N, C-alpha and C positions, 0 to 999 in steps of 0.2 A: 478616509480610502479607503484602510485597513480593510473594518468590515465589509465593503462594495468589494474588493479584492476577494475575498474570501466565497463571498454567496455567487458572483461571475464562474468564479470556479468550479463551485458547487452544481452551476444547471450547464456548464458547457461540460463537465464531465458524466453530469446526466443524460445529456443527450449522446455524448460518446457509447455510454451503452444502451441506447435505443439503437444505436447502428451497429451495435454489436450483438445485437439480437435479433437480428434481421439477418445478418449475418450464418447466425446459429440455425434460425427458422429454414434459411435456403441450404446449411449443409451441418445437418443434427450428427457433432459429432463431441464427445467430452470435453477436449480443445477448447473448440469455440464457447460452450457451457459453461466451464468455470474463468475464460479468459470475461466472458460477458458480467456474471456475478463478480468478475472480480471489481468489473466499472461501476456495475452497481451498488456494490459494498460501499466502492470509497468515495458513491456519489453522498449514501447515507450517512459515514461516517464525519463527512466536510460538513453536511447539514447537523448534525449531532452537536459536532462543535461549538458550529454558530448559536444555538438552541443552549445548549451549556452557557455560552459568555452572556448571552441576555440575560436568560433566566435564574442562572446558578444554581440549574438545576443537576445534581450529582450523577441518575442513572444517563445522563445523556453524554457527559463526560464520559464516565465508564465505556457509554456504548460506542466514541468514537474510537478509546484506545483500543476496544478490542476487532472494532470492523479496518480500522485505516492502520492500526500499526502493528496487529499481530495477523489474524485472518485470512483480510488480502495479500499479502506478500506469497501467505502458502499456497494460497487459491491459484498466483498468476505462477508460480512454481510448477503445481499439479497440470496447468493448461499447458506448459513445456514441453512435459513429459510424457505428456496424453498425445504431442506429436509422434514418437517417437513409438509408438506400439508396436513395430514391424521389427525393432530393435533393445526394447528396452518393456520387461517383462514382470515389473513389481511396482507400477501402478498403484494398483487395488491396492495391496499394501501400505504403499506411501497414504493413501487416501483416509486409509484406520488411524494409522500415526498422526497425521492429519486431527479428525477427529480428536481423537485422545485427547492431544496436546492444547487443544481448542477448551473442551470441557473442562481439562488442569486447568487452563487460565481464567474461565469463568469462573470458576471454584476457587482456586486464590485471592480472584478480585471478588468475591464477598468477603472474603476474613480480612481483607486488606483496609485500612484505614484511609482516613480522605483529610487532607491539610488544608483548610480553609482557611488559612491566612495564607498560603501559596495561591487558594485558587484567586482569592480576591486582587493579589498581589500582580496574580494575570490577566485577568478582566482588566487591572485600572492600566497596565501597558499596554494592553491592544487597544482598549481605546481612545489610548494617548497616542498610538501609532508609535513610539520608543523604541531604541535598542536596547536590548535586554543583557549587555559584555556585561556591562557592572555589576550585574545582579547575578551570581555563579549557582543559587537558589533552584533558580527554573529557567527554563527557557520560552520561546513561544509558541511552544507545542505542547507544552505545559508537564513536562521532565520534572521530578519536583513535587509535584500536589496528589501522586497516589503512593501511601508510603508502605510497610510491611513486603520487603523486594522478592518474597517466595514468587511471584507473580510473573517478575522477570526470567524465571528460568524459564518457562513455557514461551513467552514472549521472544523471550531471544533465539529458542530452538523453530517457532513457526520463521522469523524472519531470516533463521541460518537456512535451513532445510529449504525454502525457497527459493534463495539466492544461491545455495547451490545444485539447485534443480537445474534453473535457470543457465546457469555456468554451464553444468553437464552439457546439455541441449545445441546451447550455440557453437561450443567447441564440438563436438559431436556434429554439427551440421555442417563447419567449416573444415575438417578435415574430411566428411563424407564429400564434399562439395569438386575438393582439390585433390582427391583422393579420381575422384568420375571424373573431371575436368569440366564441374557443370554447376557454375556459381548461380543458383537459380534464384528466385524470386521469397521462395521461402527460405534460404540457407541469408540473403539481406533482410529476412523480417523478423528474423530470430535474432540476427544481430541488432538489432534496433530494439527490439525485447531486453537485450542483454544491456545494452547503451543506458536507456530508461530504469532500469533498475539499478545499475551503479549509479547512476544522477538522483536518484531518489535515497540512498540511502546518505551522500553527498550534503544533497538538500536539507536531508535531516541535522545530519551534520553540523551544520553552519547556522543554526535557526537561534544560537545564541545573538549573531554578530549584526543580524538584518531586522529589519522592522519586516512586520506581517505581513506587509501587501507584495515584498520583493520573495517571502517565503511561498506565500501561497500563489502568488504568481507564476515562481520557478517549479514549484508544482503541478502544476496546470499545463505548461510546456514541457514536461517531463511524460504527462499523459499521453500528451498529444504524441509527441513519440514514440507513447508505448502503441498509440492507436493506428499509427501507421506502420509499427511491424507485426500489428495483429492482422492489420489489412492485406498486409504479405503472405502470410505463412498462410 
C-alpha cells in the first residue's frame, strides 16, 4: 500500500499540473507559470523518490530532494509575490536570489556524501510500511541520508524565503481586503495557499511518526488544498 500511495500521489499531482498549465495558457502571467512549475516539479520529485527506492539510484534521490525539498517551496513563494506586482517591485531580484541559491544547492550536493546504510534502511522501512519513530537516524522522507550538511544552508534558505513570501502575500491580501471591505476570491485563494504551505511543513515534521502511506496521502491532501487556492487567485 505504501508504494501505491506514493504513485497515486504523483499521478494526481501531475494532473493538477496539467490543470494549472491550462490556466497559464489562458492567463499567461508569471504567477501562473511559477505555480504551474511548482506542481510539475513536485510530481517529478515524487516519481524520482519512487525510482530511487526501487533502483537504489543516488541521482534520483538527489533529484527528489532538490526539487521537492528545495526548489519547489521557493517557486511557490515567487508565484505568490508576482500576484502583487502593483505593490511589490522586487520580484525579479527575488528570482535571481532563488536561482543563485538553487545553483549553490546543486554544487553542495555534488560535494556531499551519501549514506548507503541509511538509504538501505529507508527502503526497508518503506517496503515494510512501518513507523520510524524508534529509529531517529532517518525519517521516511529521507532525512539523514545525504551527509556533509553545508547543503542544508541553501535548502533551508529556499524553504524559508518561499514561506516568508507566501506569508507576506497572505497578510498583505487580508489587510488590503479589510481596508477596502472587499473580501474577494483572490484573498481566499491566497489564504488557502498559505494554509497548504503551513500544512506542508507540518507533514514533513511528523514524517518520523507515521507510516509512509499516511505521509504521502497527507502531502496529496495539502496539494489539493493548494490547487484550490491557485484556482481562486
